[in-house]
C-alpha positions as semicolon CSV with decimal commas, in nm:
position;residue;x (nm);y (nm);z (nm)
1;M;-8,480;-1,838;3,895
2;L;-8,547;-2,185;3,718
3;N;-8,908;-2,256;3,708
4;L;-8,870;-2,651;3,666
5;L;-9,117;-2,904;3,527
6;E;-9,218;-3,210;3,725
7;G;-9,360;-3,509;3,557
8;S;-9,318;-3,649;3,223
9;N;-9,277;-3,468;2,888
10;P;-9,530;-3,214;2,825
11;S;-9,820;-3,270;2,567
12;P;-10,123;-3,070;2,491
13;S;-10,343;-3,308;2,691
14;A;-10,108;-3,355;2,993
15;K;-10,096;-3,109;3,288
16;T;-9,742;-3,017;3,408
17;T;-9,642;-2,857;3,737
18;R;-9,373;-2,595;3,784
19;I;-9,180;-2,497;4,088
20;E;-9,265;-2,145;4,148
21;S;-9,095;-2,098;4,503
22;D;-8,799;-1,875;4,601
23;A;-8,607;-2,180;4,680
24;M;-8,311;-2,248;4,452
25;P;-8,375;-2,563;4,243
26;T;-8,162;-2,877;4,331
27;E;-7,919;-3,031;4,068
28;H;-8,161;-3,309;4,053
29;E;-8,449;-3,091;3,942
30;V;-8,243;-2,941;3,696
31;A;-8,098;-3,253;3,557
32;R;-8,456;-3,406;3,538
33;A;-8,589;-3,064;3,333
34;F;-8,308;-3,089;3,081
35;L;-8,336;-3,479;3,029
36;E;-8,705;-3,436;2,964
37;L;-8,652;-3,201;2,705
38;G;-8,361;-3,369;2,543
39;A;-8,021;-3,275;2,389
40;A;-8,146;-3,204;2,034
41;T;-8,425;-2,961;2,158
42;L;-8,185;-2,791;2,403
43;G;-7,930;-2,754;2,121
44;E;-8,167;-2,564;1,913
45;S;-8,294;-2,357;2,207
46;G;-7,965;-2,181;2,287
47;G;-7,745;-2,453;2,399
48;H;-7,436;-2,562;2,199
49;A;-7,462;-2,879;2,018
50;M;-7,125;-3,083;2,021
51;R;-7,018;-3,227;1,695
52;A;-7,177;-3,574;1,586
53;R;-6,866;-3,747;1,663
54;V;-6,932;-3,723;2,033
55;K;-7,206;-3,985;2,101
56;A;-7,316;-4,252;2,351
57;A;-7,061;-4,513;2,419
58;W;-7,349;-4,767;2,492
59;P;-7,713;-4,769;2,414
60;G;-7,944;-4,608;2,654
61;A;-7,691;-4,377;2,832
62;T;-7,817;-4,040;2,933
63;L;-7,661;-3,760;3,121
64;A;-7,729;-3,414;3,270
65;A;-7,488;-3,260;3,511
66;P;-7,270;-2,966;3,567
67;A;-6,936;-2,978;3,365
68;F;-6,603;-3,003;3,519
69;P;-6,363;-2,944;3,230
70;V;-6,033;-3,151;3,168
71;R;-5,742;-3,074;2,898
72;C;-5,501;-3,354;2,841
73;T;-5,187;-3,349;2,657
74;P;-5,252;-3,580;2,330
75;G;-5,198;-3,942;2,408
76;D;-5,161;-3,885;2,792
77;N;-5,461;-3,914;3,062
78;L;-5,291;-3,812;3,364
79;A;-5,527;-3,513;3,386
80;I;-5,821;-3,737;3,377
81;H;-5,691;-3,925;3,683
82;V;-5,651;-3,608;3,869
83;A;-5,994;-3,485;3,776
84;V;-6,167;-3,800;3,901
85;A;-5,980;-3,732;4,237
86;R;-6,051;-3,358;4,252
87;A;-6,386;-3,287;4,049
88;P;-6,708;-3,195;4,291
89;A;-6,946;-3,494;4,335
90;G;-7,228;-3,467;4,098
91;S;-7,037;-3,312;3,823
92;A;-6,956;-3,477;3,484
93;L;-6,605;-3,461;3,326
94;A;-6,566;-3,279;3,001
95;V;-6,239;-3,397;2,852
96;D;-6,035;-3,257;2,538
97;V;-5,750;-3,485;2,443
98;G;-5,649;-3,284;2,159
99;E;-5,604;-3,456;1,804
100;E;-5,491;-3,805;1,915
101;R;-5,846;-3,921;1,972
102;E;-5,790;-4,312;1,887
103;L;-5,669;-4,420;2,226
104;G;-5,862;-4,583;2,521
105;Y;-5,840;-4,269;2,777
106;W;-6,110;-4,431;2,986
107;G;-6,216;-4,772;3,104
108;E;-6,349;-4,970;3,388
109;V;-6,090;-4,878;3,637
110;L;-6,161;-4,497;3,598
111;T;-6,527;-4,585;3,589
112;T;-6,520;-4,748;3,930
113;A;-6,292;-4,457;4,066
114;A;-6,547;-4,204;3,940
115;E;-6,840;-4,385;4,078
116;A;-6,673;-4,416;4,435
117;R;-6,612;-4,020;4,430
118;G;-6,962;-3,941;4,294
119;I;-6,873;-3,829;3,960
120;A;-7,197;-3,837;3,725
121;G;-7,065;-3,928;3,395
122;L;-6,802;-3,861;3,119
123;V;-6,817;-3,659;2,798
124;I;-6,473;-3,697;2,613
125;D;-6,363;-3,592;2,268
126;G;-6,169;-3,919;2,236
127;G;-6,196;-4,300;2,256
128;V;-6,277;-4,529;2,567
129;R;-6,271;-4,910;2,622
130;D;-6,425;-5,171;2,838
131;V;-6,776;-5,055;2,697
132;A;-6,935;-5,354;2,808
133;A;-6,818;-5,298;3,167
134;L;-6,922;-4,928;3,143
135;Q;-7,278;-5,041;3,044
136;A;-7,274;-5,283;3,320
137;H;-7,193;-5,004;3,561
138;G;-7,471;-4,794;3,410
139;F;-7,206;-4,518;3,404
140;P;-7,305;-4,268;3,133
141;V;-7,021;-4,206;2,872
142;F;-7,027;-4,013;2,553
143;S;-6,713;-4,037;2,332
144;T;-6,591;-4,033;1,982
145;G;-6,545;-4,413;1,977
146;L;-6,372;-4,725;2,119
147;A;-6,012;-4,778;2,133
148;L;-5,794;-5,048;2,261
149;P;-5,449;-4,893;2,309
150;G;-5,417;-4,701;2,640
151;A;-5,276;-4,360;2,708
152;T;-4,975;-4,261;2,896
153;K;-5,010;-4,110;3,239
154;L;-4,706;-3,881;3,258
155;A;-4,774;-3,559;3,068
156;A;-4,909;-3,205;3,164
157;G;-5,273;-3,108;3,158
158;A;-5,520;-2,873;3,331
159;I;-5,852;-2,940;3,527
160;G;-6,133;-2,699;3,604
161;Q;-6,037;-2,461;3,324
162;A;-6,212;-2,417;2,982
163;A;-6,167;-2,699;2,758
164;Q;-6,290;-2,751;2,394
165;V;-6,488;-3,061;2,369
166;G;-6,683;-3,163;2,047
167;D;-6,578;-2,824;1,901
168;V;-6,761;-2,662;2,192
169;D;-6,598;-2,436;2,442
170;V;-6,698;-2,585;2,806
171;H;-6,655;-2,399;3,124
172;A;-6,701;-2,497;3,481
173;G;-7,069;-2,431;3,569
174;D;-7,214;-2,503;3,216
175;W;-7,430;-2,826;3,192
176;L;-7,385;-3,118;2,965
177;V;-7,678;-3,299;2,843
178;G;-7,643;-3,623;2,647
179;D;-7,874;-3,881;2,528
180;A;-7,913;-4,093;2,197
181;D;-7,927;-3,778;1,974
182;G;-7,554;-3,650;2,114
183;V;-7,462;-3,400;2,368
184;T;-7,546;-3,028;2,411
185;V;-7,373;-2,779;2,635
186;V;-7,596;-2,540;2,809
187;P;-7,400;-2,212;2,940
188;G;-7,395;-2,184;3,294
189;G;-7,527;-1,809;3,271
190;A;-7,829;-1,905;3,041
191;L;-7,986;-2,219;3,222
192;D;-8,327;-2,015;3,262
193;A;-8,344;-1,878;2,919
194;V;-8,255;-2,236;2,753
195;L;-8,499;-2,403;2,957
196;D;-8,766;-2,148;2,869
197;A;-8,690;-2,148;2,489
198;G;-8,665;-2,525;2,517
199;R;-9,013;-2,565;2,678
200;A;-9,167;-2,336;2,417
201;R;-8,998;-2,529;2,130
202;A;-9,132;-2,861;2,284
203;A;-9,490;-2,720;2,315
204;K;-9,483;-2,589;1,948
205;E;-9,378;-2,940;1,840
206;D;-9,659;-3,081;2,037
207;G;-9,885;-2,865;1,835
208;F;-9,735;-3,000;1,511
209;F;-9,769;-3,371;1,608
210;A;-10,151;-3,286;1,663
211;A;-10,198;-3,120;1,339
212;L;-10,008;-3,366;1,140
213;K;-10,220;-3,650;1,295
214;D;-10,530;-3,445;1,170
215;G;-10,405;-3,419;0,819
216;A;-10,184;-3,123;0,801
217;T;-9,843;-3,133;0,618
218;T;-9,491;-3,015;0,729
219;L;-9,522;-2,791;0,413
220;D;-9,825;-2,626;0,567
221;L;-9,703;-2,599;0,930
222;L;-9,367;-2,466;0,838
223;D;-9,468;-2,258;0,552
224;L;-9,239;-2,426;0,297
225;D;-9,228;-2,343;-0,064
226;A;-9,240;-2,656;-0,277
227;S;-9,169;-2,484;-0,604
228;P;-8,783;-2,575;-0,632
229;I;-8,884;-2,949;-0,628
230;D;-8,924;-3,114;-0,975
231;G;-9,276;-3,270;-0,969
232;A;-9,409;-3,109;-0,676
């Protein structure tokens, strides 16, 4: 059972409240807990960090939602259009377009359609366009970059089945967590373990911050051997 944080990021001087009831946490509560920890912390706490090429398409985009995987034929986005129509509300699309990444597989039309269907966001190992409109909509998109040419809408694909996005296998029920640092995939069967490990890591780092402000060095805190460095 998830014991989710309420409130802001924890610190040594701040109290946090945990949900300790038998009730299953809502997706909103899970999302808030993951966003408070952030993609980087989760990626070092049992989550799987995507390759750095997958990053926020516009500044300030954040995302935490269950994944709905999509596989496209390279150069074609028909599977994305089908996924927008079929994916559960509250999910985020995790899209594999193969090796032909430099096309605009997504833009304002699909964003408008996705918002109307309750889709939470997009993580795509390929290009998008209409980025100013995506930002104006406030629709969180993480992509490998921007591209003007569009894709065809004819070829085979798959939805709801495992897809490899940012060199990470993504399954339905996994969680996508994205922010300014990148995107991490939290396996659906390990939400509790990753959340607990993420909280422990965040608490340890809070202790580091306090010690550093009091004069400690990272060499001390991490027990690093400086001898390989000339002049140390």
